[in-house]
C-alpha positions in Angstrom: -15.5 5.3 -15.4 -14.1 2.5 -13.2 -10.9 3.1 -11.3 -8.4 0.3 -11.7 -5.5 2.2 -10.2 -5.5 -0.2 -7.2 -3.7 -2.7 -9.3 -0.5 -0.6 -8.8 -0.7 -1.1 -5.0 1.1 -4.5 -5.1 4.1 -2.9 -7.0 4.6 -0.4 -4.1 4.1 -3.2 -1.5 6.9 -5.3 -3.0 9.5 -2.5 -2.6 11.9 -2.9 0.3 10.8 -1.2 3.5 12.5 2.0 4.7 13.0 3.1 8.3 10.4 5.4 9.8 12.1 7.4 12.6 15.6 8.0 11.2 16.9 7.5 7.7 20.0 8.1 5.5 20.9 10.1 2.5 21.8 7.7 -0.3 22.4 10.1 -3.1 22.6 13.9 -3.6 21.4 15.4 -6.9 21.8 18.9 -8.3 19.8 19.9 -11.4 22.5 21.7 -13.5 20.2 22.5 -16.4 17.3 21.1 -18.4 17.6 17.3 -18.1 21.2 17.4 -16.8 22.1 16.2 -13.3 25.2 16.0 -11.1 25.5 13.7 -8.2 27.9 15.4 -5.7 28.9 13.9 -2.4 27.8 17.1 -0.6 25.2 19.8 -0.9 25.0 23.3 0.6 21.5 24.5 1.5 20.5 28.1 2.1 17.5 28.9 4.3 14.7 30.4 2.2 16.4 29.6 -1.1 17.3 26.0 -1.5 20.4 24.2 -2.8 23.4 26.2 -4.0 24.0 25.4 -7.7 20.6 23.8 -8.3 18.7 25.3 -11.3 15.4 24.9 -9.5 16.0 28.2 -7.6 15.4 30.1 -10.9 12.6 27.8 -12.2 9.2 29.6 -12.7 7.5 27.0 -10.4 10.0 27.5 -7.6 8.4 28.5 -4.3 9.2 28.5 -0.6 7.5 25.1 -0.1 9.4 23.3 -2.8 13.0 24.3 -2.4 14.2 20.7 -1.8 12.7 17.5 -3.1 13.2 14.0 -1.6 12.4 10.6 -3.1 12.6 7.2 -1.5 15.7 5.4 -2.9 13.7 2.1 -3.5 11.1 4.0 -5.6 13.9 5.7 -7.5 15.6 2.4 -8.3 12.3 0.8 -9.3 11.3 3.5 -11.8 14.8 3.4 -13.2 14.5 -0.3 -13.6 17.4 -0.9 -11.3 19.8 1.3 -13.3 21.6 3.4 -10.6 22.9 5.7 -13.3 19.3 6.7 -14.2 18.1 7.4 -10.7 19.3 11.0 -10.7 16.9 11.6 -13.6 14.0 11.7 -11.1 15.2 15.2 -10.5 14.9 14.9 -6.7 17.7 16.5 -4.7 17.9 13.8 -2.1 17.4 10.1 -2.6 16.9 8.8 0.8 16.2 5.6 2.7 13.3 6.9 4.8 9.6 6.2 4.7 8.1 9.4 3.2 4.4 8.6 3.6 2.0 11.3 4.9 1.3 9.2 8.0 5.0 9.0 8.8 6.0 12.6 7.8 3.1 14.9 8.3 3.3 18.5 7.0 5.5 20.4 9.4 7.8 17.5 10.2 11.4 18.7 10.6 14.2 16.7 9.0 17.7 17.3 10.5 20.3 16.3 8.0 24.0 17.2 8.5 23.9 20.8 9.7 20.7 21.7 7.7 17.1 21.6 8.8 14.2 21.0 6.3 10.5 21.2 7.0 8.0 19.0 5.1 5.8 21.2 3.0 2.1 21.0 2.3 2.9 21.3 -1.4 2.2 18.0 -3.1 5.0 16.4 -5.2 3.5 15.1 -8.4 5.0 13.6 -11.5 5.7 16.1 -14.2 6.0 15.7 -18.0 9.7 15.1 -17.8 9.1 12.2 -15.3 6.7 10.6 -17.8 9.2 11.0 -20.6 12.1 9.5 -18.6 10.4 6.6 -16.8 7.2 5.9 -18.9 3.5 5.9 -18.3 3.3 2.8 -16.2 5.9 3.9 -13.6 4.3 7.3 -13.5 0.9 5.8 -12.8 2.4 3.7 -10.1 4.0 6.6 -8.2 0.9 8.8 -8.8 -1.3 6.1 -7.3 1.0 5.8 -4.3 0.8 9.5 -3.8 -3.0 9.6 -4.2 -3.4 7.1 -1.3 -0.9 9.0 1.0 2.3 7.0 0.4 4.0 9.9 -1.4 5.3 7.6 -4.2 6.7 10.6 -6.0 8.4 11.9 -2.9 8.0 14.9 -0.6 8.8 18.6 -1.0 10.5 20.7 1.7 11.6 24.1 2.6 15.0 24.9 4.0 14.6 26.3 7.6 18.3 26.3 8.6 21.2 26.7 6.2 23.9 24.0 6.4 25.7 21.2 4.6 24.7 17.6 4.1 26.6 14.6 2.7 25.8 11.2 1.2 25.6 8.9 4.2 24.3 11.5 6.6 21.6 10.4 9.0 18.2 11.9 8.8 16.6 12.7 12.2 12.8 12.9 12.0 11.1 15.4 14.4 7.3 15.2 13.9 5.1 18.1 15.0 3.4 17.8 18.3 -0.2 16.8 17.9 -2.7 19.6 18.7 0.0 22.3 18.2 
């Protein structure tokens, strides 16, 4: 079978570029139940647990490496076809203006946001059945292709290292692991 997934690369290339060394929280999202979302201005994070009030903490697939999910705001807007009201449906807790690629945020990278500290996990973030239902097969294939080639189109998963609070508009400080450490 011939792989034609490369044809989705130009879609990703046309998205606006995000900063690499420091970013910003554009939207906070809490999953309040199956398919329902809230977009508060502030989140409370608990080390080893995740986000207070987020239903993911009790989900069967919840694990230390996937306590908080991030998606690039430009990807979220693109899969929602520019409808800001639909971007929370991605299910990601933080919609950020930050480059999330593997090259930019290798596993172990620390993200300091507000008073909380997150660590980029080795757990891959892949589109789920709900993502396909909400955004369609074409958008799902686009983000899956970007993820497959290291761009993390679907986003990145993190664990909470230090409890704290973060708000919409907070800066994201990137602290990459020392090479060879």
